[in-house]
N, C-alpha and C positions, 0 to 999 in steps of 0.2 A: 411301736407306738408312734402315733402321729403327733407332731409337736404343735400344729394347729388346733388342737382339741381344747376348748375351754374347760376350766376345771367345774366340777359340779359344786352348787352351792344350795345351802338351805338356810332361808330367812324366815325367821319368825315374825309375823306381823302383829303388831299391838292389836288385842282384842279380836284377832282373826286367825288364819290358817297359817301352816308352814308352806312357804313357797319354795318348791324344789326347782333348780334350773339345771339342765346338763343331763348326761348319760347316767342313769341309775338303774338298777334292777330292783323292782319292788315285788314283794312276795306275800302271799296270804299266810295265816298261822299253820296251814297245812303244807306250806312250801311251794304252792302253785305260783307261777309267775303272773303278775298282773300287767297287761299291756297297757301302756300309757297311750293316750290318743293325741297327745302333744308333747313338746319337748319341754314345757314349763307345766308343772302340776301344782295344785293347791291342796295341801293334805289337811283333813279336819283335825283340829285340836279341841273342839268342845265337846266331841262325843255324840252330837246329835244329828249328824248328817245322814240322810237316807241313802247316799250313794257312798258311804264309807269304802276305803279310807280317803276318798276325795271330799272336799269341801263343797257344799251346796249352798253355802250363805245362810243356813239357819242360826249360826251364831249371833247374827244381828239382831233377829227377832227375839232370841232367847236372852239377850243382854250378856252374852259371854264376854267375860273380862279377864285380862292377863295382867300380871304384875310385871312391869317393864323396868327391871332394874337399870338397864343401860340407858334409859330415855330421859334421864335428868338432864339439864342443860348444864354446861360447864360454866366455869368462873366469868 
């Protein structure tokens, strides 16, 4: 295992997709590997994308909103 490999991260964006950075193996419900075209992927959270599991921006027009528990400002 190489020590220079960055860790994989998944970042939920408020009112938007899950942004996945790093090496990950993504599969269909049938177990087939989905080949990413980029090292960073935006995965749909609203369920409305026509290119699922990837985000196509439909969440914006649909008014998709998330409840961001960790987004409140500190003291």
